[in-house]
N, C-alpha and C positions, 0 to 999 in steps of 0.2 A: 524550543518546540520539538515535540516528538512526532515526526511525520507519520510513523507507522500507526499511531493511534487515530489519525484521520483517515488513512487509506485502508485499514483493515477492520474487519468485524472483530468485536471484543467478546470473548467467551470466558467462562469460569469453569474450572475443574476442581474436583475435591481430592484428587490424588495424582500420582505420576503415571497412571496407566494410559495407554493410547485410547483416544475417543474417536468416534466415527460420526460424520455428518452426512445426511442424505438430502436429496432434492427430488421434486416430482418430475416425472417425464411429461411430455406434452399431453399424454393421456390423462394427466391429473387435472386438466382444465374442466371447468363446469360444463355440464350438458343439460339439455332440457329434461325435466323430470316428467315421466309418463303419467297418465291419469291414475295409474295404480299406486303412484308414489314411490316407485322404485328408483333408487339412486345408482348411477353408474360408478363402477370401481375405478379408483385412481391407481397409479403405479409408481413405485419408487424407482429412481434412476439406478442403473448399474454403476454409475459413477459415485463411489463412496469417498468422501474426503476425510482424511485422517488428521489428527493433531495430538500433541501431548506436551505437558509442561516438563521442563528440566530446570535444574538449579544452576545459577551463575553467581559467582561471588569473588571476593578477594579479602585479604586482611593486611593490616599495616601495624607493625610493632615499633615502638619508640623506646629508646633506652632512657634511663634516669637522667643522663647528661642532656639528651635531647629535650626532655621536658623542662629541666631547670634552665638551660641556656635559651630556650625559646620563650617569647612572651605569651601569656595565656590566650590573648585574642587570636593570634595566628594559629596556636595549637587547636583552638576550638573550631577553626575553619575546616579542619580535616574531615569531620563527619559530613559537612555540607558538600565537600568535593567528592567524597565517596558516594553520596546520594546522587549527585549529578552523573558520576561515572556509571552508576547502575541504570539510571534513566537512559543514558546514551547507548548502553548495551542493547536496548530494545531496537533502536534504529539500526545499530550495527548488524544484528542478526537478521532483521527484516531485509535490509538492502543486500546483504550477502546472499540470501536466498533468492530474492526478487531478481537481481541482476544475473545470477547464474542460470536463469531460465530453466528451472527444474522440469524434467520430463517434457521438454519442448512446450512449455506452457503457452508461450507466445509463438504461434506457428500458423501456417496457411490452413491446415486442417481445422484449427480452432477458430478460424475467421477473425483473428485478433492481432494480425501482424501485417504491416505495410512497409515496403521498402522501395527504393528507387530515387532517382534525382528529383522527382516531383514531390517527394515527401519532406524536403527541407522545410523547417518550421516557417509558417506564414499563414495568412488568412485562407488561401486556397487549399493548402494541405490540411489545415484544421477542418475545413468543410468536408473533405474526403474522409478524414478519420472519424469525424462525428457521424457521417453517413454509414460508414462501416460498422460503427458501434451500434447504431440504431437498428441495423438489419439482423441482429443476432436472433436465432430461432430458439424455440422452446426445447427441442430435441434433447439428446440425440435420437436418431431413428429416421426411417424413411417414410413413415406414415404421415398422412395429411396433418393430423393434429400435432405431430412433432415439428412441423414446419411453420407453426404459428409464430409470429414475432412476439418477443417478450416485452418490447416497447419500454425499455429502460434507457433513460438519458444519462450521459456522462455528467458528473458533478465536479470532478477535479481535473485540472490541467497540470500535469506533473512534468517539470522541466529541470535540467541541470542549471547550475548558477550561470553558465555561459549564455543561456537563453532567457534568464529571468527578466531582464529589462524588456526584451522584445515581447515576452508573454504579458507583462504588466501593461505595456503600451497598447497591445492589441485588445486586452480586456477593458482598458480604461478609455480608449479613444472613441469619441462619438461618431467620427467619420473616417473613412478610408479614402485617401486622395490617390487617384490613379494617374500616373504620368501617361498622357495620351499623345502620341506623335502621329502626324498625318491629319486626316480629315477629322474635324471636331465632331463629337457625337454626344448625345445626352447619356449620362451614365449615373447609376445610383451611387451615392457617396455615404449613405448610412452604414455603420459597422454592425453587421448582424451578430457578431460575436461579443459585443460589448456586455460586460458583467455577466456573461452566461456561465462561465466556469470559474471556480476558485483556484488560483494559482498556488501550487506547492512547489517550492524550489529547494533542492537539497544538494550540497556539495558531494555527497556520496555517489550520485549518479554518474559523475565524470571522473571520480578519483580512481586512479589505476590500482589502488590497493584492492579494489573489488573486481573480481573476474566478471567481464561483460560490461564494464563501465564505458560510457560514451559521452562526449560533449555535444553530440548532435542528436542523439535519440531522445524522444519525448513520448509521453503517455497520456491517455485518458482513463480515468477511473470512475466507476459508478459509485453512488452512495453505498457504502458497505452494508448498510442496514437493509438494502434491497437485494443486491447481488454482490456478495463478497468475493473479490478476486483472491484475497488472502485473509487469514484469520490469526489473531493472537489470543492465546488462552493464558490466564493467570491462575495460579493456585489459590483457591478460595476467593477469587476476585481481587486480590491485593495487587495493585499496579505500581506501588512504590517499594523501593528496597528496604529491607530490614537492616538497621545499623545498631550494633551492640558494642559496648565497651568490654574489653577482655583484659585480664591480668597476665603478666609475664609468667614464665615458668618459675617454679620455686627457687631455682638456682640463679635467677636473673633479676635485675632491678629494672623496672619499667612497666609499661602498659601499652595498650593498643586498641584498635577497632577492627571489627569484622563486619562485612556487609554482604548480603545475598538477596537474590530475587528469583522467584520461580515462575517461569513463563515458557511458552513455545510459539513458534511461528510456522505456518504451513500454507502452501498454495491451496486454493479451493476451486472456485468456479471460473474458468477462463472467459466466460461471457462478461465478466465484471470489469475487464480492462482491455485496452488496445495499445499495442506498442507500435510506434512509428520510428523507423530507423533513422530518418532524417538525411539519408544519403543513399547513393546507389549501392 
């Protein structure tokens, strides 16, 4: 599975030039039309989101001896492996960017970052994170209309593999049993988080190969079709790698394969995700 295709908006570009995405300010909201029929003007945000596609690829050459000594079935597995490698490069680029926190994407000023001992993953911290997510404003700007809530709910609960079981248990459990010591009291036991979010768990999140990785941090993402936190663009909409057979140089015996894919990943709207540090 390619997590980036779940968590990012998907776009298509026709060339390798940088493209720009815009969104409406709070002043873009609908207003009552006067009896004269005059419509109020909206406004584009000063926040312009950029993206562009680049080419990623590799090639593999085999000598004549390699081809003769290997059986045909194993030899034909190579294109499949190269295709898988091309698909994996999408997640690799996405998580490299995502975990590096470009331009303080996850930060206090963007209202999408929570830290502290109380943010350790669990039902209470998930409630706090969900509340933070739901309170995002239309803005930026200080005008009243910029302070309208956008009212977008999180769709994905994104966790490292260390928290995968806890997240799945929390999403699948019908009840939350609370250990009450002392005076007995009536407490609700229904789990309000049950089946509310789709769990996405990836090893990249805690792998130290990636700068910013953490086994404790977790995230909420909106449906990228509504508010995209990140976007992937593919050249002419092609999401799969091109794999081609190539011949060896005239002075060599052998053959090989080359594979490439054209895409780009860039951060977009910080209102589309919340990061929870999971520790102080």
